[in-house]
C-alpha angles and dihedrals in degrees: 000000000000123000091249093054091046090050091053091051092050092048092049091046091050092049090048092052092047090048092051090046091052090048090052091049091048093048091048091047092049091050091048091045093049091051092054092041088056091050093047090049090052089053091051099040102035114012094050091057095046096053107083096216098046091046092054103035107065094182091054091045092051091053089051092050092048090054091049090050088052090054090050092052091052097049092104092055091044094051122156097002112104090182092063090052089050089054089052091052090048089053089052091050090048089055087054084065102218130121095216095052094088144124121264111241094178149086085016115098091266113146130220135192110260099251139096112216134198123207115221126160089350091302127112121226130189110243098166136017145141119296091249090063097042091122089076097048107133090005121128119255101228105170145010115207088345091304110127113247092229089060092049091050089056090053093048092055088068097053105040115093109227143154097221139011090252091062089070091068089071099035105045094064089060100040094051090060095056112101090201090059095044091048092047090052088050092240095124128030096198123050094190097061121030122189112221135181126206135186115213129204091268092056094253118145113225121196120202134173105212132199111214121232131214109284089229090064095055100094094053099036103054127080102227126196107242120225096173125105111271091243091066101029092090089059094046093116091061119093087243139004137170144205140182113240138185095037091316094303093112125056112205119196115187108200108188103165133015094235137098113260116220089205090057112013117217091238089061092045091054091049090050091050091049092050091049092051091052098042104036130065094240117183097170137029116203122192112191111206096165113134092012108132095184138251129163109014093196096066096081100029095096088059090059090058089054091050091049091053094050110086094194094051108034094076094042105062125129123190122199117208137172142174090289095054102108147151113355093007090054089047089054090055091049091050094047091050093047101042103027102026090239118184112238117214129183133033131335111283126238121265139013118288088213097049121109118273144162090102126205131188123253114198117206109232099232110025092033088222110160118226123180126227134185125244105183139048120229133196105181107145143023089239134063097217126046102229121184122251087223112033114211123174122219108207136191089249090056090053093047091051093045092244127144109196092176094059091040091054089052093048092051096043113115122207115218 
C-alpha cells in the first residue's frame, strides 16, 4: 500500500470517527433535550393547574409560561448542563412571585458548603462551620472563585422565589452555599472543590478551597453559636424544649420546628406546659420561633387553647421572631398576636401571612426534580409582612460576643 493510499484511508477513517462522534453527541443531546422538554411541558400543562395561585391568576401564569418557553429555547446553549436548566426553572418560579413555589434541595443528595452565613448590611458573615475552618468564623465571605460576593448576591435576587424583598435576608445565605446553584450561574466550574475568600476582623484575607458536604449532614456537622438559655441548650436538637427562667417567673418555650418529636411527643410537652402554668408563679410566657421555618401547623395548636384558658398567662405572652421565622411558625406568631395580644419582638418574619400555603410536592417526570406548589388560599392578617411590635436587631457582633439582645429584651419587658 502506497503512502498516498494509506493517507486516504487514515483521512476517511478519521472523518468516519468524527461523523460517528457527532452522531453520538446529537443523539445524546436529543435525548437530553427531550427529557427536559417533557419536564417543562409538565410544568406548563400540570403544575400550573395544580398551584392555586397560578391557576387563578392568568397574568402570573402567563409570565411563568413565558419564562419556561425561554428555558426551552436555550436548551441547546445549556447542553449538557442540568444546573443551568435548574436556574432557568428557578427564574420562572421567581417570576411567579411566591415564596412557597420553590425547588426542594433536601433530602436529595444535594451538597452544600459547610458554613452557615448571616446577611448584614449586604455582607455575608460566617456564623457556623466545621472545626477545620474555624479560622474564618465570624469573618466576611468576600468572593467565590474570585467573583465578588456582592455581585453574586445581585444574581441570586433574580432566582430565589420570595414574597417580599425582606425574605431574601434569610434565603440568600443558604442559596449562595449551594454548588448546584453556583455552577448553574457559571460562577464555579467544579462543584467538588470551591475556592473561597474571606476577610477577618483584622483585615487579613484568607483563601480556602472547600469540599461541599451532603446537605442532610449540615445540622449535625456544624459548630453553631448557641443563643438559647443554658437550661435548654442541651435539648437544642429537639423540635421543641422549655425551661423556667428568672426564678421560675418566666416560662421559655423554644420551638425549633413545627413537627411532632418522637423523643418528646407534643402531647407530653403540652401536659408539661399546663402543669408548669398551674404550679409555678409565672409572670411571663416566651415562645421563641426564631429559626423555625414551619411544618405542621396543628402540632402546637392545643397549647394555644391552654394559654387562652389561663387568665394569668393569656395577656402576658411574648413571641420572638426573626428572618428565618416562616410558614406555619410565622402563622403561629400572627395567631398569638391576634387572639392573645402577644407582644412580638425581633426582626420581620419571612413570607406573607396572606399568601397561599398548604404546599405539596410536584415531581418532574424525567429529572425527578421536586417543585412545591400551593393548594389553599389564606387571609390571616391585615398586613403583608409580620413586623415586630418591638424591633430588635441581632448583629454579627452580638453573635461573636455570645449575646442575645432579642431574648434579653423579652426577659426585661414589663407588662402593664
